[in-house]
TIPAVO-669739 format. One line per field, with one value per residue (C-alpha): residue number from 1; chain; x, y, z. Coordinates in Angstrom, 3 decimals. Layout:
BEGIN
nr = c(NUM | ...)
kette = c(A | ...)
u = c(X | ...)
v = c(Y | ...)
w = c(Z | ...)
***
This chain:
BEGIN
nr = c(1 | 2 | 3 | 4 | 5 | 6 | 7 | 8 | 9 | 10 | 11 | 12 | 13 | 14 | 15 | 16 | 17 | 18 | 19 | 20 | 21 | 22 | 23 | 24 | 25 | 26 | 27 | 28 | 29 | 30 | 31 | 32 | 33 | 34 | 35 | 36 | 37 | 38 | 39 | 40 | 41 | 42 | 43 | 44 | 45 | 46 | 47 | 48 | 49 | 50 | 51 | 52 | 53 | 54 | 55 | 56 | 57 | 58 | 59 | 60 | 61 | 62 | 63 | 64 | 65 | 66 | 67 | 68 | 69 | 70 | 71 | 72 | 73 | 74 | 75 | 76 | 77 | 78 | 79 | 80 | 81 | 82 | 83 | 84 | 85 | 86 | 87 | 88 | 89 | 90 | 91 | 92 | 93 | 94 | 95 | 96 | 97 | 98 | 99 | 100 | 101 | 102 | 103 | 104)
kette = c(A | A | A | A | A | A | A | A | A | A | A | A | A | A | A | A | A | A | A | A | A | A | A | A | A | A | A | A | A | A | A | A | A | A | A | A | A | A | A | A | A | A | A | A | A | A | A | A | A | A | A | A | A | A | A | A | A | A | A | A | A | A | A | A | A | A | A | A | A | A | A | A | A | A | A | A | A | A | A | A | A | A | A | A | A | A | A | A | A | A | A | A | A | A | A | A | A | A | A | A | A | A | A | A)
u = c(88.576 | 91.261 | 90.570 | 90.538 | 92.831 | 93.528 | 96.475 | 98.525 | 98.137 | 101.223 | 103.586 | 101.862 | 102.339 | 99.998 | 99.794 | 98.979 | 100.414 | 99.078 | 99.914 | 100.350 | 102.945 | 103.773 | 102.455 | 101.311 | 97.540 | 95.403 | 92.774 | 92.159 | 88.367 | 85.285 | 82.677 | 79.136 | 77.412 | 78.370 | 79.305 | 79.110 | 82.546 | 84.103 | 87.756 | 89.817 | 91.917 | 95.554 | 96.255 | 99.308 | 98.454 | 94.619 | 94.272 | 92.439 | 94.844 | 94.545 | 92.293 | 93.489 | 91.074 | 88.237 | 90.217 | 90.323 | 93.480 | 94.301 | 94.516 | 97.024 | 99.055 | 99.147 | 100.291 | 102.978 | 104.230 | 104.337 | 106.386 | 103.987 | 105.131 | 101.515 | 100.937 | 104.065 | 103.087 | 99.676 | 101.229 | 103.916 | 102.158 | 98.396 | 97.635 | 99.144 | 99.413 | 102.709 | 101.245 | 100.261 | 103.418 | 107.001 | 108.304 | 111.961 | 111.381 | 109.052 | 111.591 | 114.375 | 112.100 | 111.030 | 114.642 | 115.665 | 112.775 | 113.657 | 117.321 | 116.382 | 113.930 | 116.381 | 119.143 | 117.090)
v = c(94.094 | 94.805 | 96.099 | 93.295 | 95.265 | 94.870 | 94.832 | 97.998 | 99.813 | 101.979 | 99.106 | 96.291 | 93.926 | 92.277 | 93.546 | 90.321 | 86.828 | 83.407 | 82.657 | 78.945 | 79.123 | 82.827 | 82.933 | 86.457 | 86.882 | 89.769 | 89.824 | 88.149 | 88.079 | 89.245 | 91.176 | 90.534 | 92.584 | 93.897 | 90.869 | 88.496 | 87.731 | 84.861 | 84.046 | 83.533 | 80.450 | 80.478 | 79.694 | 77.611 | 75.534 | 75.759 | 76.493 | 79.496 | 82.376 | 84.030 | 82.565 | 85.153 | 87.678 | 86.067 | 85.492 | 87.663 | 89.660 | 87.508 | 84.378 | 86.189 | 87.298 | 83.740 | 82.374 | 85.084 | 84.075 | 80.460 | 81.617 | 80.283 | 81.355 | 81.812 | 84.445 | 86.358 | 86.259 | 87.654 | 90.396 | 91.483 | 91.000 | 91.147 | 93.244 | 96.614 | 98.439 | 99.874 | 103.381 | 103.256 | 101.717 | 102.784 | 99.217 | 100.095 | 101.953 | 99.215 | 96.518 | 98.241 | 98.812 | 95.149 | 93.986 | 96.199 | 94.892 | 91.258 | 91.822 | 93.698 | 90.996 | 88.243 | 89.754 | 89.881)
w = c(86.907 | 84.328 | 80.859 | 78.304 | 76.002 | 72.326 | 70.002 | 70.264 | 66.968 | 67.412 | 68.189 | 66.321 | 69.261 | 71.693 | 75.243 | 77.087 | 77.540 | 78.446 | 82.088 | 81.297 | 78.496 | 77.994 | 74.418 | 73.341 | 72.994 | 71.775 | 74.505 | 77.852 | 77.751 | 75.885 | 77.849 | 76.636 | 79.339 | 82.788 | 84.879 | 81.896 | 80.460 | 78.551 | 79.202 | 76.072 | 75.386 | 74.359 | 70.718 | 71.615 | 74.709 | 74.413 | 78.155 | 79.607 | 78.965 | 82.400 | 85.093 | 87.627 | 86.101 | 88.036 | 91.248 | 94.335 | 95.006 | 98.049 | 95.857 | 93.645 | 96.689 | 98.075 | 94.705 | 94.510 | 97.967 | 96.771 | 93.731 | 91.115 | 87.621 | 86.477 | 89.166 | 88.177 | 84.488 | 85.401 | 87.518 | 85.049 | 81.699 | 82.239 | 85.295 | 84.421 | 81.122 | 79.948 | 80.041 | 83.720 | 85.171 | 84.740 | 84.596 | 85.047 | 88.325 | 89.585 | 88.696 | 90.602 | 93.613 | 93.603 | 93.300 | 96.218 | 98.341 | 97.604 | 98.466 | 101.649 | 102.770 | 101.889 | 104.007 | 107.217)
***
C-alpha cells in the first residue's frame, strides 16, 4: 500500500492529485489502524480522490491497457513519490516502449 503522504514542506505543494478531475489534494487516505483506512474525497468534484489504493495491481494494469485516464493519473501522480523515481528517465523509457510496440 502506498504512503498517504502530506504536503511537501520544502516546495509548499501537494504531492497527490484526484484521479477523477486532477485537482491537487494533500492526502489520499487517513489510516486509523493497520488495515483500517478512510479514503479522502476531492475538494473540487467531491468524489473519492483515488479508489485505486484499494485495488489489486492487476485491476490497475487492465485499466492502463484500456487507456483509462484515472489509471494513468494514479500511476503518474499518486503511486510513486518524486524522490523514488527519476521521472524524466522513466518518461523517456515509456515513450520509447510505446513507439517500439506501436511500430510492430
